[in-house]
N, C-alpha and C positions, 0 to 999 in steps of 0.2 A: 553311738553314745546313748541312744534311747534304750538299747538292749542292756548295756552295762548298768544304767540307772535302774532299769526294771529289775534286774537280778539283785541289785543291792537292796531294793525295797522288799523283794521276796525273802531274802535272807533275814531281814528284820522281822518278817511275819512268822518265821520258823515253820514254813510249810514243807511237807514231804515232797519228794520228786514228782509223784503222780499229780499232786495238786498244783505244783509249779507248771507242769506241762499244760494242764487244763486252763489255768489262769493265763499263761503266756499266749496260747492260741486264741483265747477269748479276747485278750487285749489287742492282739494283732488284727483280729477280725473287726473289732470296733473302730480301730484307727483306719482300716481300709474302708469300712462302711462310711465313715465320716468324710473321707476324701472323695469317694465315689458319689456321695450325696451332694457335693458342691456343684453349682451350675456349670463351672468350668469343665466338669467331667462329661457333660452331655452335649451332643452336637446341637440340639435345639436351644441350648443356653438356659434350660430350666432344670431344677432339681428333680431327680428321678423319684424321690421319696425314700424315706429311710428304710422302709421294709424291703423294697427292691434292692437298695444299695447294700443292706445287710445280707440279703440272699446272695447277691453276686460276690461280695467279699468273702462270705463263708464258703461259697463254691470254689473260689480261687485259692484261699488258704488251705482248704481241705482237699485241694487238687481233684475236684469232682468234675466240673465242666457243665453242670446244669445251668441253664440261663433263662431268665424271664424276658430279656430283650436281646435282640441280635447284636452280638459283640461288635461286628464290623460296622453295622449301620447306626448304632446308638451312641457309642462312646467316642469322645475326642481322643487325640493323641495322648493327652494327659491321662485320661481315664484308662486307656489301653496300657500305658506304662505302669500305672498303679496296679492294674490287674496282673501284669507280667511280674512285677516285683513280689506281689502277694503269692503268686504261683511258685516262684523260685524259693521264697522263704518257707512257704508251706510244704513244698516238696522235700526240701532238705531238713526242715525242722528249725524252729527259731533258735534253739540252743546251738545248733551247728553254725548258724549265721552269727550269733553272738560270739561264739568262739573265734570265728574269722576276725571279728572286730578286735577281740582280745589279742590275737596274733599280730594284727597290724599296729596296735598301740603299745604292744609289749606288756600287756597285763597278765599276771600269773593266773593259771587255771586252778581254782580252788577245789577242795574235796567236794564241796556242795555242788559246784559246777559238774564235776565228774559223776556224781550220783544222778543228777538230772540227765546228763548225757547217756548214762547207762540205761536209764528208763526209756529215753527217747529212741535210742538206737537198738533197743531190745538185746542187750548184751548180758552175758552171764557174770562177768567180772569187771572190775574197774581197770585192770591192767590193759594198757595199749589203747585206751580210749582217745587220747590226744592224737596218737599216731593214726588211728582209724579216722578221726575227724579230718586230719590233713589229707589223708587218702581220698576221703569223700569229696572234699573241696577240689582237689586237683583233678580227680577222675571226672567230676562233673563238668569242669571247665573244658577238659579235653573232649569228652563225648558231645557236649552241646556245641562246641566249636566245630567238630567234624560234621555234626548235623547241619549247621549253618552253611558250611562249604558245599555239602552235597545238595541240599535243598535249593541253594542259590543257583545251581546249574539249570534248574527247571523254572524257578520263580522269576529270576531276572529276565529271561527271554519273554516271559508272559506279562510281567508287571513293570518292567523297567528296573534300572539299577537301584535307585533309592528305595522304592516300594518293595522290590524283590528281596533286598537285603533285610529290610525290616520284617517282612513276612517270614523269611528264613529264620531269623533270630527268634521271633515270637513262637513259631511252630516247633522249632527245635527244643526250646525250653519247655513248652507245653507238653511235647511228646515225652521227653526224658523224665519229666516230673509226673507223667501219667495224668495230666490235667484234662486234656481234651478241648480246651478253649481254642477257637480258630478265628482268623480275621477274614477268611474267604467268604463267609456268610452261609455256606452250605457244607461245612466241614470239608472232607476230602472227596466229595462226590464228583467235582469237575475233573479230578485227577485219578479216577477209578482205574484207568488203564495205563497209568504212568509207572514205569518200573522204578524210576528214581524216587518219586514221592512215596509210593507204597513200601518199598524195601527200606528206605531211610527211616520213615516214621515207625515202621514195624520194629526195626532193630533198636531204635531209641526206646520204644515202649518196653520191649523185652528186656533190654539191658537195665533200664530203670527199675524194672519189676523183679529182678532176680535177687537183689540185696548185695550190699557192699561187702559183707563178710564172705560171700560166695566168690566175688572177684578176687579178693585178697588170697583166699584159699587156692583158687585156680592159678593165679600168677606165681604164688610161692611154691605150691606143690608140683604143678605142671603135668603130673601124671594122674590119671583117673584113680589108680590103685591107692594113691596117697591122699586123695581127697577125704575130707571129713564126712561123716555120715550125713550131716546136715546138707552139705553141698551136693552129695550124690542124690539125696531125696529130692532136693529142689530141682535139679536138672532132670531127673527121671519123671517126676510128676508134671513139671512145666512142659517138658517135651511131649508127654503123653496127652496132656490137655490140648496143646496146640494142634497135634495131629488129629485128635478126635474132633475138635472144633472145625478144622478145615474140611474133613471128610463129610461131616453132618451138614455144614452150611452149603457145601457144593451140591450134595445130594438133595437136600430139602428145597433149595432155592434155584436149582438148575433151570427149570422151565417156568419160573415165576416171572411173568412179563414186567412186573413193577420193580424187580430187583436184578437178578442175574440173567433173566430170560433174553433180554435184548442186547446183551454184551457179547463181544467176541469170545472165543474160547480162552484167549490170553486174559481178557478182562475178567472172566468168570474165575479163573485160577487166582489172579491177583486179589480180587474182591473177597473170595472165600478165605484166602490166606490172611488178608487184612482183618476180616471180621472174626477170625478165630483168635486173633491177638488182642484187639482193642477191648472186647468185653472184660478182659482181665484188668480192668480199672482205668483204661486210657480215655474212653469217651469220644473218640473220633468215629466217624462212619463214612464209608465210601458208597453205601447203598442206603435207601430210605428205610429207616427203622419202622415207620408206621405201615410200611407195605410188606414186611416180612411175614411169613406164615406163623400161625400160633405155635406150631411145633418148634420152629427156630427161635421164636421169642422166649419160649420156656427154657430151651437149652441155654440161651444167653443169660437168662435169670440165674441159672445154676452156676454158670461160669463167672458171672459177676459176683455172686455170693462167695465163691471160693477166692477170687482175686489173685494177687501176686504172692510174693514171698516175704518173710520177715526181714526187717531191717532195710527195706527198699522204699521207693517213692509210691508203691502201689498200696491199695486198700484191700478190703475183703477180710475174710477170716484167715486167709493165708494157706498156701499149698501144703506146708508141713503140718498144719493143724488137721487138715483133712487126712493127710497121710497117716498121722499118728492114730486117728480114730479108726481108719480102715485096718491098720495093722493090729490095733487092739481087738477089733471084731474078729479078725482072722485068728488071733491067738486064742480067743474064747472058743471059736468053732473047732479049732484043732485040739483044744483041751490042754494047752500049755500054760504054765504059771507065768512065764516071762513073755514080754512082747519083743520078738526078735526079727531082725531084717538085715540082710547083707552081712551076716556073721557078727552082728552087734546086738546088744540088748538096750532097749529104751526104758528109762526109769518110769515107774508108775506115776510119779508126780507130774511128769510131762503129759501123760495121758489124761490125768485129772484136769490139767490146765487147758488142754485141747477141748475136753468136754465142756469146761466152763465157757470158753470162747464161743463154741458153737451154740451152746444153750442160751447164752446171753444174746448172741446175734440173732438166732431164730425168734427169741422172745421180742426183741426190738422190731424185727420185720413184721411179725404178726400184729403187734400193737399198733404200729404206724399204719399198716395196711387197713386195719379196722377203722382207724380214725379217718383216713383219707377216703375210705369207702362211704363214710357218712357225710364228709364235707364236700367232696367233689362229685357232684351229681349232674354233670353235663350230659346232654342227650347222646353224645357220641363216645362218652367215657365208659370203658368196659373194666371189669375186674382185673383182667390181664394187664391193662394199661396202668392201673393203680399199683399192682404188685410189681410190675416192671420198674415204675418210677421209684417205689420204695426201696427196692433192692439196689437200684442204681445209686440212690442217695446214700444208703447205708454203706455200700461198698466203695463209695467215692469214685464211681465210674463216669457218670455224666451222660450216658445214653438215655434217650427218651423217645417215646412213641407219640410225641406232640402234646403231652399233658402239661409240661412245665409252664409255658406262657399263660395257660388258662387256669392255673391254680388260684383258689380263693386266698384271701389274706391269711386265714387260719392254715390253709394248706401250705402256703409259702413258709410260714413260721415253723410248721411241723417238719417240713423237709429241711429247713435250715438247721434245726436242732438235730435231725437225723444225720445230716452230713457231718456235723460237729462230733456227735457221739461215734459215728462210724470211723472218723479219723483218729479218735483217741480212746473211745470207751471200752470195747470188749477186751482188748489186750491189756490195757491199764487195769481194768477191774479184775481180770484173771490173775495178774501179778499181785494185786492187793489181796486177793483171796489166799494166794500161795504164801504171802508174807504172814498173814494171820495164822495160817496153819503152822508155819515154822516157829512163830513166837509161842504158840500154845503147846507145841510138841515137847514132851519131857516133863510137863507139869502134872498132867493127869490124863487118863484115857478111860472112857466109859466101857462098860461090859459089852461084849460083842453078842449080837443076836441076828439071826437070818430072817430075810423076808423072801416072799415068792415073787419072781419076776418072769416076764415072757409068757 
């Protein structure tokens, strides 16, 4: 009912879809922060303070996973449930959850609702949005349910039935939503050599990061030749990144005594596989991030910035954005007028949108890194740690080299805003630019003149 009332108020304000999304997530974060700030949320019976509560709520809603206090040790069952609900709503989107409420009470989905859903789900048209939302809700329940069943086979023997089931539920939702929050206290490090935990969490993260439109295309088309260009690019780029990440992590960390060095060969393979997946916005870790080599850390930064795929629970600038830019560069080098791939042509407007997303994303990362380099002056804080933290927050990943708990108040506020912008900003702003361009098109055009580049 809260979502329905909120949407009614938004309609009265006559806000555009992009503004509704920003306002909706902001309100959700404030509600979460208020609940987490209550003494009942903390084990010590004292309020954590609004800044830290706001940081945690933002991290949960933006499915990031950065934490200023240990989730397992600080929060009560009430606080953990609040965090889990925020993760689920944030991962699927508040409009998706509001639509679920509408389904339950039989409320009609209005045109305004569909426009907001279109913006949130990153779709080209309004047709099929309600069907897509139903598919999202149903597939989420199935995937997270399977995750609970698989994880419980490992967690129940270790933690007992009650705690094992709770851990399985929490980590299944956290993994599928690419959040990275954990109740173990040290992420997945205790299970670094567990087939069940590694493979289950990895699959949930990958599936959650591919995008719902890709699932629908695969299930309906069934044959690779019939897949849309978007689906093909997502699968090719995602598969390539996973393979490259696995090989580089295994090679660079193989003899590092603080990461893979002391593991068995099976453990090295599982850990390398796991760490090739989670930097794509999941935020879990099975090896100590503070102990990885600088080369590995830099590679992870690149992977975090790229992130998952559009229309998914993942963050980052997205795989197809990078793919579009690479294809654009290739077309320039080849001297062709059109951007072509797999016997298809990509519209130039999409290339412009991709450039906008990357340009805005890089600008945010540079600005935030500069600010944190000034505010975070700990004796053991390096520039690489600051850059790692910034990209992790912007791409809503949640990995950290130990800087998060030691952030200053200004640093925590900056990272909070960065997580929020990373969850909504670049894509929403790119679409806003495209809309302005379409509105202006046909009215007038300035005279063309060349400039020298390169």
